SERO-214533 format. One line per 2 residues: number of its first residue (from 0); their letters; for each residue x, z, y of N, C-alpha, C. Coordinates in steps of 0.05 Angstrom, whole numbers. Atoms other than C-alpha are relative to their C-alpha. Example, Ala and Ser with C-alpha at 12.3 -4.5 7.8 and 13.67 -1.06 7.14 Angstrom:
<nodes>
0> AS> 18 0 -24 246 156 -90 18 0 24 | -16 -1 -24 273 143 -21 -15 14 22
</nodes>
This chain:
<nodes>
0> MP> -17 -4 18 -2710 -1120 -464 -23 8 -28 | 11 -11 20 -2741 -1107 -532 -1 24 -16
2> RH> 3 -37 0 -2757 -1035 -559 17 14 -6 | -20 -8 18 -2700 -1033 -616 20 -1 15
4> LL> -26 10 -21 -2646 -1065 -565 6 29 20 | 0 -28 -26 -2667 -1005 -505 12 21 -24
6> RC> 0 -27 9 -2669 -950 -554 33 3 -14 | -32 -3 15 -2590 -974 -590 7 8 24
8> AV> -17 -2 -18 -2571 -979 -516 1 29 11 | -5 -27 1 -2593 -913 -506 10 27 -10
10> RR> -16 -17 14 -2560 -884 -558 21 2 5 | -19 10 -7 -2502 -920 -548 12 16 25
12> AS> -12 -19 -33 -2498 -891 -473 -4 24 -9 | -3 -31 2 -2513 -825 -500 25 10 -18
14> WH> -25 -4 15 -2463 -819 -553 33 -10 14 | -17 1 -16 -2408 -845 -494 -2 26 17
16> GF> -1 -23 -15 -2430 -786 -452 -1 20 -13 | -12 -28 17 -2422 -742 -501 33 0 -8
18> TL> -25 3 5 -2364 -765 -520 22 6 27 | -18 -3 -19 -2334 -761 -452 -5 32 9
20> AA> 5 -32 -10 -2370 -685 -439 26 5 -24 | -12 -15 20 -2322 -673 -500 21 3 -2
22> VL> -24 4 -7 -2256 -705 -485 6 14 28 | -22 -11 -32 -2248 -675 -405 3 25 -12
24> PL> -12 -30 17 -2249 -605 -437 32 0 -9 | -28 -1 16 -2191 -618 -482 24 -20 26
26> LS> -14 10 -26 -2162 -665 -418 13 24 11 | -16 -20 -30 -2158 -607 -373 20 21 -15
28> LS> -20 -19 15 -2127 -561 -436 34 -16 -6 | -24 24 -7 -2077 -618 -435 20 4 13
30> VA> -16 -4 -26 -2059 -608 -375 11 31 13 | -3 -36 -7 -2058 -527 -366 16 6 -27
32> CT> -19 -4 23 -2014 -530 -430 26 -11 9 | -21 12 -14 -1966 -570 -390 10 12 24
34> SD> -6 -10 -29 -1962 -526 -337 27 6 16 | -27 -1 -4 -1899 -515 -292 13 30 -8
36> TA> -10 -16 12 -1890 -449 -329 26 -7 -31 | -21 11 25 -1860 -482 -392 25 -20 13
38> TD> -23 19 -5 -1825 -539 -355 23 10 23 | -27 -11 -18 -1793 -507 -292 14 22 -8
40> SA> -16 -22 8 -1780 -446 -324 20 -3 -33 | -19 16 30 -1743 -489 -388 22 18 3
42> PL> -29 -8 -2 -1670 -457 -359 -2 21 -18 | -10 -29 5 -1685 -387 -383 -13 0 -28
44> IG> 24 3 22 -1734 -404 -446 33 7 -27 | -17 1 25 -1694 -379 -510 19 21 -3
46> AW> -22 -22 7 -1643 -330 -540 21 8 21 | -12 -6 -21 -1595 -298 -495 15 30 -12
48> RS> -11 -32 6 -1538 -238 -509 22 -2 28 | -8 -15 -27 -1511 -204 -447 19 28 6
50> RI> -16 -26 -4 -1456 -153 -430 -7 13 26 | 15 -16 -20 -1485 -100 -383 20 21 9
52> EV> -13 -14 -16 -1438 -72 -328 -20 30 15 | 9 -18 -8 -1468 -2 -316 7 12 28
54> ET> -9 -14 -24 -1465 27 -243 -5 20 8 | 16 -20 -14 -1507 81 -232 -14 13 -20
56> GA> 21 -15 14 -1550 133 -273 10 4 -28 | -7 -4 26 -1552 157 -341 18 -12 -21
58> FA> -19 14 9 -1527 104 -372 33 -13 9 | -27 5 -7 -1461 97 -332 22 -1 -14
60> EI> -19 -6 18 -1414 130 -383 -2 -14 -21 | -4 31 13 -1436 66 -428 17 -19 7
62> AD> -15 19 1 -1378 18 -431 -8 -25 -10 | 9 24 22 -1397 -28 -484 -28 -6 0
64> LE> 37 0 5 -1475 -36 -476 -1 -30 7 | 8 29 -1 -1500 -105 -491 -31 -3 -9
66> FM> 31 12 12 -1572 -137 -496 3 -24 -12 | -1 30 17 -1595 -190 -533 -36 -3 6
68> YV> 22 11 -10 -1662 -221 -510 -9 -19 -5 | 20 28 12 -1713 -273 -527 -25 -8 23
70> FN> 13 9 -11 -1741 -306 -475 -25 -24 -6 | 21 15 3 -1818 -337 -486 -14 -12 20
72> AG> 12 19 -9 -1847 -398 -460 -24 14 20 | 19 0 -15 -1905 -361 -439 1 21 12
74> GT> 6 -22 -20 -1880 -307 -396 11 20 -13 | 3 -29 16 -1865 -253 -455 35 2 -3
76> LT> -30 0 13 -1790 -226 -473 -2 22 -15 | -3 -29 27 -1768 -176 -529 39 4 8
78> ES> -28 -18 -11 -1694 -135 -506 6 21 -20 | -10 -10 9 -1655 -107 -553 31 9 8
80> SN> -32 0 -19 -1587 -74 -539 15 16 -29 | -18 -8 24 -1524 -52 -584 -6 30 -6
82> YD> 8 -24 -2 -1552 20 -573 -21 12 -9 | 28 -7 2 -1623 22 -597 7 20 -29
84> GA> 4 -16 17 -1602 66 -657 11 31 11 | -13 -28 -9 -1565 117 -618 -4 7 33
86> PP> 18 -10 21 -1611 154 -607 -23 -27 -11 | 16 24 7 -1665 110 -649 -18 -5 19
88> VP> 29 17 -16 -1713 66 -605 -1 -28 -15 | 4 18 6 -1751 11 -611 13 -26 20
90> PA> 0 16 -23 -1738 -56 -575 -17 5 26 | 13 -7 -24 -1762 -67 -503 -16 -17 6
92> YG> 26 23 -5 -1826 -116 -486 -9 -3 23 | 4 12 -27 -1839 -149 -424 -7 -27 10
94> VW> 3 21 -13 -1852 -201 -381 25 -18 19 | -20 6 -27 -1812 -247 -335 -14 -25 16
96> RR> 12 19 -12 -1830 -301 -282 24 -18 16 | -23 6 -16 -1796 -352 -241 -1 2 25
98> IA> 2 -9 -28 -1778 -333 -167 12 -16 20 | -4 25 -14 -1742 -395 -146 15 -19 -28
100> PN> -5 8 10 -1703 -447 -177 22 7 -6 | -27 -14 19 -1659 -423 -238 4 22 9
102> EF> -8 -30 -5 -1670 -353 -213 -40 13 -11 | 19 -14 12 -1723 -308 -249 -1 30 1
104> EA> -3 -34 11 -1745 -230 -254 -22 0 -25 | 12 -6 28 -1760 -196 -314 -1 27 8
106> RF> 13 -27 -11 -1795 -133 -323 -3 8 -25 | 14 -5 27 -1789 -99 -394 1 35 -6
108> EF> 14 -24 1 -1803 -26 -410 14 14 -38 | -3 -11 25 -1780 15 -480 -4 26 -11
110> FS> 7 -33 5 -1801 80 -514 35 15 1 | -20 -15 2 -1745 133 -509 -2 28 -21
112> TA> 1 -14 20 -1738 184 -562 23 25 2 | -31 -23 -4 -1695 258 -563 -8 13 -34
114> PS> -9 -15 29 -1682 299 -631 -13 25 1 | 18 -15 -4 -1735 344 -646 24 29 -6
116> GV> -16 -27 12 -1715 425 -662 13 -2 -25 | -29 -1 25 -1657 432 -717 -18 6 -22
118> EA> 13 -6 26 -1712 466 -770 -22 -21 -1 | 20 34 2 -1770 400 -752 12 -16 -9
120> FI> -15 15 2 -1713 357 -754 2 1 -36 | -4 -12 32 -1693 388 -829 -24 -9 -7
122> KG> 15 5 20 -1761 376 -849 -12 -30 3 | 3 29 -7 -1767 301 -825 -14 -3 22
124> AG> 17 10 -19 -1794 305 -759 20 -22 15 | -14 26 -13 -1738 262 -729 8 8 22
126> WP> -7 -4 -31 -1731 239 -658 -41 -7 6 | 29 8 -13 -1806 240 -634 2 -15 27
128> PS> 1 15 -26 -1820 207 -561 7 9 20 | -5 -13 -28 -1796 235 -498 -7 -8 22
130> GR> 5 11 -25 -1817 181 -456 5 -33 -4 | -3 27 3 -1803 111 -432 24 -13 25
132> GV> -9 12 -18 -1759 67 -393 -10 -21 11 | 9 19 -6 -1767 9 -350 23 -16 21
134> FT> -24 12 -6 -1710 -44 -328 -26 -25 12 | 8 25 -13 -1728 -98 -278 24 -16 11
136> ER> -26 18 -7 -1677 -151 -273 -3 -30 12 | 11 29 -11 -1668 -210 -228 27 -21 -19
138> IE> -22 23 27 -1628 -267 -277 -1 -24 34 | 2 23 2 -1603 -327 -243 16 -13 -14
140> VS> -6 10 23 -1589 -378 -291 22 -22 7 | -27 19 -8 -1526 -427 -287 -13 -31 4
142> AD> 11 24 2 -1537 -499 -272 10 -17 -32 | 2 13 25 -1521 -520 -343 -14 20 -18
144> AR> 17 -14 16 -1564 -473 -367 7 19 -28 | -11 -11 29 -1521 -432 -420 17 22 17
146> TF> 3 -24 -18 -1502 -376 -373 -19 14 21 | 16 -7 -22 -1535 -330 -326 20 33 10
148> TS> -16 -27 0 -1514 -270 -287 -22 14 12 | 23 -22 -1 -1564 -209 -271 7 24 17
150> TI> 2 -23 -7 -1579 -151 -228 -17 21 -11 | 24 -11 12 -1615 -91 -259 2 24 13
152> RY> 5 -21 -4 -1648 -31 -240 -19 12 -21 | 13 -14 27 -1672 16 -292 -12 34 12
154> EM> 20 -31 -4 -1726 78 -281 -4 17 -34 | 7 -20 18 -1732 135 -332 -29 14 7
156> FG> 29 -9 -6 -1804 168 -341 11 23 -27 | 6 -15 23 -1826 228 -381 -16 -2 -17
158> LR> 18 11 16 -1878 227 -431 -30 11 19 | 17 3 -27 -1929 247 -366 4 -26 20
160> DE> -6 17 -20 -1902 194 -337 12 0 31 | -15 -9 -24 -1865 233 -290 24 -11 10
162> PL> -31 10 -8 -1796 202 -250 13 26 -24 | -21 -24 6 -1737 241 -292 26 -13 18
164> EG> -23 1 -16 -1669 241 -267 17 -18 -16 | -17 16 24 -1624 184 -295 0 -25 5
166> SG> 5 23 -14 -1656 124 -260 36 -14 18 | -17 11 -4 -1602 74 -245 4 -27 14
168> TA> -5 30 -14 -1563 2 -221 25 -7 -29 | -16 16 19 -1526 -50 -271 0 -20 11
170> SG> 0 27 3 -1506 -113 -270 5 -20 -24 | -12 11 23 -1503 -167 -332 8 -29 13
172> AG> -3 31 -3 -1472 -235 -352 -9 -7 -20 | 15 12 29 -1510 -271 -407 16 -22 -8
174> VR> -12 24 24 -1491 -327 -457 -25 -1 -17 | 18 19 18 -1539 -374 -488 5 6 -24
176> IG> -6 2 20 -1547 -360 -560 -10 -27 -15 | 12 30 20 -1546 -431 -605 26 -8 -17
178> F> -18 8 16 -1507 -467 -650 27 -18 11
</nodes>
């Protein structure tokens, strides 16, 4: 084979090898992006509103507690309640996972606050941190993925992560937020 044709064939083979080496990792990324986390967990992904019936613990006196959630495809979630302003606390943040078809487990945490002393409050100290709460929720999504039922366990912790009185249980009945 003439030398110039051999050089061209080597360049072409090198180029094809380079292209294949560059494309293979992208193909594996494509497969990773379509893992069963996104497809198998689709019934939970989205925005939900849930009415919570507190059975035991510090929140048992609350009769009209509601949660709003956003479950993200990546396994994270944000939760807010209709009581986030009393006392003022930020939303809860957490994670969720699929444990069976249409069954999920979520774990989310929120910071708790307590009013400062009267004089400090008047000077603007407001509601400093007093600890945190941890919710663990087992969720079963209906076959049509428009509603869910859940059981909830919550735990309360102080500023030094010591368990506090007030932990308890609840149940939820959620409905998907949509148009």
